[in-house]
C-alpha angles and dihedrals in degrees: 000000000000137000137182118198142038102290131094114181122183121180112202104170103308095334122110122199122189129194134168099227147064096021116223135176121265115270115211122215115262117224113168118228123178108230096166120148133177091015092297107129114225123167116195112202093183103044088116090071090075088075106086089190095056107116089230097055105072094040089052092052091046090050091052090051091049092048092050091046089053090053091050094045096089088051097051092115092054091049091050092046091052091047092051091049092052092043089052092056092060117093096217097195101056142145131204119229107272119240126200128237113172111310096347139074114216129203145143127245132196128196134204114281095011122119098206141043133257113229107215141168136201127204116250118238137206132023090294091049093233127178113269107219090195095048127107129251128237113213114228098174131008102195091188091062090046091050096054108127091007127112093205139025131177124177111215121181125001119190127169116208117248091254088051091233100109136045123206111199139160130211136189122204098179107054089236096104089260096153119179118200120225135175119219127197102227092203096058098022090229128130122235116248088242118092137154129210129221096027121167103180143357137190132183125235119228094262092065088229100077116077120185116200141172125223131201130230126229090280090056092250113146099231114146133063117207138182122218121188116201107244091002132116130278118329117264124227106223102179142004122201105219098181106093091208090067134073127195127236138177133214139152131228114252091242087056092232097122141028107222115217114188136190106203133185126176092272110016142032147171129214126215120194128215122195103247089216093055118125122208088262094052098036118141136149130198135194117244097200122355117241117272129183113270094002121119128177140174127192148196132190134235131158098343095315134102115222105210132197105201138162099212096117099030136015093238094056137245130225121237139169123225136175108272094217096045108022111192124168091198089067098034123138104235110219099174121012124219110268133189114258093003113104122196097217095182145308142231119217123202134172093270105009142056119202117193122194109213131185113213116184088334097311122110126228136173119230115198122204121192102217095184101048103016129240135094141222139182128240105223132200129203111209119094095234124025146128130231132179136171111247142184095002096154100152121083098196102056141109093207121094120195119207136168119224129189140158135187088275101029120072119228107297122195116210133185109211123198104223092202103042096027091228113155117207122190105222097178142348111204106257114239108181113223095010119128111189092198089071093065136065133200130196141163128228136172132243120204113233123210092263091051093257114144113236116198122230121194117204139186131183142160109269099218093048098044109112134204088237135057117297138174113297134185114208116198126198145170115159107175143103092021089281111152122221097217109186110271138186120246123187090198091055089064090077090062094043091051089056094054100266117142112216121212137179120211108213094205128176116270088057124084097243094121099026140273095315089055088056095047091050089065107043139079110355090002097054092112087072090070091059098042090048091054092049089049089054091050092048091048092053089051094045092051092052100249092123146337130238089258089059100036120106126178134202139187140149137216105341084005086058088057086053090053093051094046097050094044090054089052101041112015088155092063098064136057100194139008134201111194114183119199088336121201094222107140093066102158098045092046095047091048091059109075092181091071121094115269096005103113096040090052096059083097092055102043106009133248112281090206086073107077096220092049091044088058091057092055095040089061095059112016100129096215093050094047101050111127140177117281144071120324132185122257105284134197115189122191129194144160126231093221096046110138094181101052109015117228091241093067095067089031092060091041093056093043092052095043090054089063093050109037115099099189132092095234118124120262107193130181121194118187120188100214094198106047144048142223100332099046123225114004105206116091091236099037091055089056090062091061093045091048089052092050091049092047089055091051094046092049092051092044091051096245101129101169 
């Protein structure tokens, strides 16, 4: 064990002992608990840590923080230098590109020295309702004022009523996804006395008085649909989802004809529609297509038809059109068939145009269909690795599509695209003071997995520092829930690139990087593929001379933290340093406890350990259960006390157990933010402190102390 700094913290039961020298790592109390199932003997010495009220828990977390702070103390200057660099790349006075909805233009604005944004709007002018550059803004929400005296703030939903008079919004002050729904009168700026806690979604009816909303149960499962009428009587519960595998969600068609009410599991769903004009007296909802195992669909409305994205004939979805009153897949008009290796990621439906986002061999493209005159074309992009998504397209009757493009070298760039003339106008490129994109280069290469599948790797580096020999490299991964890691720009990453670190993304299976089949090849019984893909990526980067194990660092968070724990258990020799943020590492114990948030609904993602076969899957990779004696890389683990997605005790137990097994002298650090949850600090400056600390750890371990 090693330690740097003045603090020694030993936890024997509830007793703390402090000494000045020699510094040693905290030692958590061991209290054996038999957690064996299916005849497989497992003894958990740190099960007690799950009890937040145990008198040993908070002192242990505080001791870990103190120990980590002591390790970082000699590197305070590096941390501060990194923070100042990142801080300097933020344009503090900044505006988002306004978008129009009805008679108003909406945007966000940030000011120098403030942590949070102002959400503002400006009245449209003229017959064409254009944006008045000389007009004045009306503030809807000043998050800085709301955050006064708070250590955390997260804005959840924000929905303006159809008559633009009211704002429904939700806010969380804990970091535990504890969102409370409020309604604000935008004329007076005052909130209604009515509010509801634990709200997941909300949508307005057409009358601007009816508000539909969804609440969560104690396990953070969105399970009940309610109706609130402004100035009316008690709220009415309209539906309760009893199946614990399903969560509820709300949306509204862009033409504002229907409220869409969905029951969604990890691999199937059903959508009910509510007439947005319905009054309490005329309220009714009907199911479009009943839920079926392994079938997902999403829909939009135009001219009496539902346009439906569905995976009934192919895993990567097709697009069909059905009658909205009598939807019938047997008589659907197929617009785009399901095709191998081409994923329909989503679509945007307008009065005269249809825009489909497709993923082809991992690259995104936009296909535009002219519904009024016929014909189609594709919006193409040039860089080898990039991301693009449609954004802020609130108007139904428009010929302008807004999308945001970025790459690993190009900051987020907002474009307005004329769907008729194909003219592309750059409205804004996110300012990054001091950044010159010509200094950096991005490319994509392929790693060969054990089953001969090709796994993409996206890389970026600084051109004038790139060497013709191995150099430090940070490999990032996630690989779960079908979430793709499309290459993104990060202004904080520049500090690593400028010090000679190559940054790479492993597009492993389990994520959605190459479509639905890519996701399904890395979940449930096939979860091992996620880990072997990542290791294959690391080995490829070493074999091709980009780096060596002594200069290779890895990073991942949440399910990506599970990835970190799993690959390090398998190949500790392959990595020099690891950053694991809010890591899901105690898989079996968590998935055995159905009272915890997310557990039951995720049986379809990870499996149910109460089923022997599925337990065996998890037993093979659960990082906590597979720790063993031997040398490990340098590891920094980060968590939040209020995290409702990955409880603090998962990484806490992991670190405590690993301390008793590791035989190396590499640092094992555990930082716990005692005031926030899953996403870390919420302020735009506070979050930089955590990133700067992570990067300082990596630079120290990679030998780049500058």
